C-alpha positions in Angstrom: 22.5 17.4 -3.9 21.9 16.5 -7.3 22.6 12.7 -8.4 19.8 10.4 -9.2 20.6 6.6 -8.9 18.4 3.7 -9.6 18.9 0.1 -8.6 17.0 -2.4 -11.0 15.2 -5.8 -9.7 18.0 -7.9 -11.0 20.4 -6.6 -8.6 18.1 -7.2 -5.8 18.0 -10.7 -5.5 19.3 -11.3 -1.8 20.5 -10.0 1.3 24.0 -9.8 0.4 23.2 -7.8 -2.8 21.1 -5.2 -0.8 24.0 -4.8 1.3 26.4 -4.1 -1.5 23.9 -1.6 -2.8 23.6 0.0 0.7 27.6 0.3 0.7 27.3 2.2 -2.7 24.8 4.5 -1.2 26.4 5.3 2.0 29.7 6.1 -0.1 28.3 8.4 -2.5 28.4 12.2 -2.3 25.7 14.6 -3.5 23.1 12.1 -3.9 19.4 13.4 -3.9 17.3 10.3 -4.7 17.6 6.6 -5.1 15.0 4.7 -7.1 14.6 0.8 -6.5 12.9 -1.8 -8.4 10.7 -4.5 -6.9 12.7 -7.6 -5.7 14.2 -9.8 -8.6 10.9 -11.6 -10.2 8.1 -9.7 -8.0 6.6 -8.2 -10.7 5.8 -11.6 -12.5 4.8 -13.0 -8.8 2.3 -10.3 -8.4 0.7 -10.9 -11.9 0.2 -14.7 -10.8 -1.4 -13.7 -8.0 -3.7 -11.3 -9.9 -4.9 -14.2 -12.1 -5.1 -16.6 -9.2 -7.7 -14.4 -7.6 -10.0 -14.8 -10.9 -10.3 -18.4 -9.8 -9.6 -18.7 -6.1 -9.2 -16.3 -3.5 -7.7 -19.1 -1.4 -5.0 -19.8 -4.0 -4.3 -16.1 -4.1 -4.0 -15.8 -0.7 -1.5 -18.6 -0.5 0.6 -16.8 -3.1 0.3 -13.4 -0.9 1.8 -15.4 1.9 4.8 -16.9 0.1 5.2 -13.2 -1.5 5.4 -12.0 1.9 7.6 -14.6 3.5 9.9 -13.9 0.7 10.4 -10.3 1.8 10.1 -11.2 5.4 13.2 -13.5 4.9 15.1 -10.7 3.5 14.4 -8.3 5.8 14.9 -10.8 8.8 18.5 -11.7 7.1 19.3 -7.8 7.3 18.1 -7.7 10.7 15.5 -5.1 10.4 12.1 -7.4 10.0 10.8 -5.5 13.2 11.1 -1.9 11.4 9.2 -3.4 8.3 6.7 -5.2 10.1 4.2 -2.6 10.2 4.4 -1.8 6.4 4.3 -5.5 5.7 1.1 -6.0 7.6 -0.4 -3.0 5.5 0.9 -4.0 2.3 -0.7 -7.8 2.7 -4.0 -6.3 3.7 -3.8 -4.4 0.6 -3.3 -7.2 -1.5 -5.8 -9.3 0.1 -8.3 -6.4 -0.7 -7.2 -6.1 -4.2 -7.6 -9.8 -4.8 -11.0 -9.8 -3.2 -12.1 -7.2 -5.7 -10.6 -8.8 -8.6 -12.0 -12.1 -7.8 -15.6 -10.4 -7.3 -15.6 -9.0 -10.9 -13.7 -12.3 -12.3 -11.3 -10.1 -14.2 -7.9 -8.1 -13.6 -8.5 -4.6 -14.3 -5.7 -2.6 -15.2 -6.6 -0.2 -12.3 -6.6 -3.1 -9.8 -3.3 -4.6 -11.6 -1.4 -1.3 -11.2 -2.6 -1.1 -7.6 -1.1 -4.7 -7.0 2.0 -4.0 -9.1 2.8 -1.0 -6.4 3.5 -3.4 -3.9 6.5 -4.8 -5.4 8.5 -1.5 -5.2 7.1 -0.8 -2.0 8.3 -3.9 -0.4 11.9 -3.4 -1.5 12.0 0.4 -1.0 10.8 -0.2 2.8 13.6 -3.2 3.3 16.6 -0.8 1.8 15.5 2.4 3.7 15.2 0.4 7.0 18.5 -1.2 6.4 20.0 2.1 5.5 18.3 3.9 8.4 18.3 1.5 11.0 21.2 -0.7 10.9 23.8 1.6 9.3 22.3 4.8 10.7 22.6 6.6 7.3 20.6 9.6 6.9 17.9 9.0 4.5 14.2 9.5 4.3 11.7 7.2 2.6 9.2 8.7 0.2 6.3 7.2 -1.7 7.2 8.1 -5.4 3.1 8.3 -5.8 3.1 11.4 -3.9 5.5 13.0 -6.4 5.1 11.1 -9.9 1.4 12.5 -11.0 0.1 10.8 -14.0 -2.9 10.7 -16.2 -5.4 7.9 -16.2 -4.0 5.4 -18.6 -3.3 2.5 -16.3 -0.5 -0.1 -17.1 1.1 2.6 -19.2 0.6 6.1 -17.5 1.9 9.5 -18.8 3.7 11.6 -16.3 2.5 15.1 -15.5 5.8 16.8 -16.0 4.8 20.4 -14.5 3.1 18.8 -11.7 6.0 16.8 -10.8 8.3 19.3 -10.9 6.0 21.4 -8.6 5.5 18.5 -6.5 9.5 18.2 -5.5 9.4 21.7 -4.6 8.0 20.3 -1.3 10.6 18.3 -0.4 14.1 18.9 1.4 17.1 19.7 -0.6 19.2 18.5 1.9 18.0 14.9 2.2 18.5 11.6 0.5 15.1 9.8 -0.4 14.7 6.2 -1.0 11.7 6.0 -3.3 10.0 3.4 -5.9 10.4 3.3 -9.4 7.7 2.1 -12.0 4.6 3.7 -9.8 2.6 6.7 -9.7 -0.6 8.1 -8.9 -3.5 10.0 -10.7 -4.5 13.6 -9.6 -7.6 12.0 -8.0 -5.3 9.3 -6.1 -5.7 6.3 -7.9 -2.5 4.1 -8.3 -0.7 4.0 -11.9 2.4 2.5 -13.3 4.5 3.6 -16.1 4.4 0.4 -18.2 6.7 -2.9 -17.4 10.5 -1.8 -16.7 9.5 1.5 -16.2 11.8 2.1 -13.1 14.4 3.5 -15.4 11.9 6.2 -16.7 11.1 7.0 -13.0 14.7 7.9 -12.3 14.9 9.9 -15.4 11.9 11.8 -14.8 13.4 13.2 -11.1 16.6 13.5 -12.8 14.9 15.9 -15.0 12.5 17.5 -12.3 15.8 18.5 -10.1 18.2 19.1 -13.3 20.3 16.6 -11.9 23.9 16.6 -12.7 23.7 13.0 -13.7 21.8 9.9 -13.4 23.5 6.4 -12.6 21.7 3.1 -13.5 23.0 0.4 -11.6 23.1 -3.1 -13.0 24.6 -6.7 -12.5 26.6 -6.0 -15.9 28.7 -2.9 -15.6 27.6 -0.9 -18.7 25.7 -1.4 -21.9 27.3 -4.3 -24.2 27.3 -4.5 -28.1 25.3 -7.6 -27.6 24.0 -10.0 -24.9 26.5 -12.0 -23.8 24.1 -15.0 -23.8 24.0 -14.6 -27.8 27.8 -14.7 -28.3 30.9 -14.2 -26.1 33.2 -11.5 -26.8 31.0 -8.6 -26.3 32.2 -5.0 -26.2 31.4 -2.3 -23.9 29.9 0.7 -25.3 31.7 3.5 -23.4 29.9 6.6 -24.8 26.7 6.6 -26.7 24.1 9.5 -27.4 20.5 9.5 -26.3 19.4 8.8 -29.7 21.8 5.8 -30.1 20.6 4.5 -26.8 16.8 4.7 -28.1 17.9 2.9 -31.0 18.9 0.1 -29.4 16.0 0.0 -27.1 13.7 0.3 -30.4 15.4 -2.5 -31.8 14.7 -4.7 -28.7 17.8 -4.7 -26.7 16.9 -5.1 -23.1 19.2 -2.2 -21.9 16.8 0.5 -20.6 13.0 1.6 -20.7 12.4 2.7 -24.1 10.9 6.3 -22.7 13.9 7.0 -20.2 15.7 9.1 -22.8 13.5 11.9 -23.7 13.6 13.9 -20.1 17.2 13.3 -20.1 17.8 14.8 -23.6 16.0 17.5 -23.1 18.2 18.8 -20.1 21.3 17.2 -21.2 21.6 15.2 -18.4 24.1 12.5 -18.7 23.1 9.0 -17.8 25.9 6.2 -16.7 25.1 2.4 -16.8 27.5 1.0 -14.0 27.9 -2.3 -12.3 27.2 -2.8 -8.6 30.0 -5.9 -8.5 32.3 -3.2 -9.3 31.2 0.3 -8.5 34.7 2.1 -9.0 34.9 1.4 -12.7 33.6 3.5 -15.5 30.4 2.4 -17.1 28.6 3.4 -20.3 27.6 7.1 -20.4 24.9 8.2 -22.5 24.9 11.9 -23.2 24.9 14.3 -26.7 28.1 12.6 -27.7 27.7 9.7 -30.3 29.5 6.6 -30.6 29.3 7.2 -34.6 29.8 3.6 -35.3 28.1 0.3 -35.4 26.5 -0.2 -31.6 25.9 -3.9 -31.8 23.6 -6.5 -32.9 20.2 -7.7 -31.1 18.5 -11.0 -31.2 14.9 -11.1 -30.9 13.5 -14.7 -30.7 9.9 -15.6 -32.3 8.5 -19.2 -32.0 10.0 -20.4 -34.9 12.5 -18.0 -36.1 15.0 -15.1 -35.0 15.1 -11.6 -35.9 18.9 -10.7 -36.2 19.5 -7.0 -36.2 22.6 -4.7 -36.7 22.0 -1.2 -35.0 24.3 2.0 -35.5 24.9 5.1 -37.5 24.8 5.1 -41.6 24.5 1.4 -42.1 23.7 2.3 -45.7 27.3 3.4 -46.2 28.9 0.4 -44.7 30.5 -1.7 -47.5 30.4 -5.1 -45.3 26.8 -4.7 -44.3 25.8 -4.2 -48.2 27.6 -7.3 -49.1 25.8 -9.2 -46.3 22.6 -8.0 -47.5 23.5 -9.0 -50.9 24.1 -12.5 -50.0 20.9 -12.6 -47.3 18.7 -10.4 -49.4 16.0 -13.4 -49.1 16.2 -12.9 -45.3 15.9 -9.2 -45.2 13.3 -8.2 -42.7 14.0 -4.4 -42.5 16.7 -2.0 -43.5 17.2 1.9 -43.2 20.1 4.0 -42.3 20.1 2.9 -38.7 18.9 -0.6 -38.6 19.5 -3.9 -41.0 17.2 -6.8 -39.4 17.1 -10.5 -40.9 14.4 -12.8 -40.5 16.1 -16.4 -40.1 15.6 -19.9 -39.2 17.2 -22.1 -36.4 19.2 -23.7 -39.2 20.5 -20.6 -40.7 20.9 -18.5 -37.3 24.4 -19.4 -36.4 26.0 -19.1 -39.6 24.3 -15.7 -40.2 25.4 -14.6 -36.6 28.9 -15.4 -36.8 28.9 -13.1 -40.0 27.1 -10.3 -38.0 29.6 -10.4 -34.9 32.6 -10.1 -37.5 31.1 -6.9 -38.8 30.2 -5.4 -35.7 33.6 -6.3 -34.4 35.5 -4.9 -37.2 33.7 -1.5 -36.4 34.9 -1.5 -32.8 38.7 -2.2 -33.9 38.7 0.1 -36.6 
């Protein structure tokens, strides 16, 4: 059993979405770990709870009650609330305790924020586990990720201790499927940490590394990595195959495709990563491995307060005649340029015309 799955918060929005995720899990062979993020927007809600606690315990407790109600409603719709209730009550008491400590100190320390953050993934994993186990009677085990993901004490951006993690996993039953949480870990002395915002991808890659998985599959609401965000422009291409370095290039350029540290453990042991869509689970997604795409990867837009950064990502951009011509016409707007990245700083009036030119260049690269 050597597959690792990860389901992100954007796919965990409703009871129907969780049923779809459960169906993917039940119909999978050779699965070892399922890593889940918090339900949609929960991490932001937990930050709101923490900030409220600096001013008023009453307001923070109201927000905790709303957070609890959201997850109780989800569990109720899946008909597993009775199985989740004891865990939910424990999580509620933890949240109140953390908020009391925040209120007493009048600040949100990184350590307390990490402890509060952990509740999001713990809520979602308990619901998914209970549905699989109690309603679908699927053989799975629930695992607190903090018992295996050991980290240093850098709260909110912890570094995993790979040797200890690999040793921790030897104590687990290799024949069982474990439902666990992304994003969270624990120090050697037992304090909760997190791997950084959006760090659930990284958790999945760490587990894949530790068990020498045959493949990691990250499930999203979009069935692969696209050449650009469809919200920027229509007609985006799916990147069928790219390399670890190319995926890292996209994340460093600002593309919201994967957590930036995800690639390193996979690259070390040549473990392929596939990004697939929960709405079309049988369709091929985007595979990240040692095999490079070798062409322009796509474009990334980073919006600032009064301007945008438009970036072209790819291999050997310096030798691309179309990009060199674009740079000549936009030299006053050139923000950064190297062999893999050309970035233009542009105001809103010029944004659309430059975007069209970049789309044409990227499209030509895919069609050639």
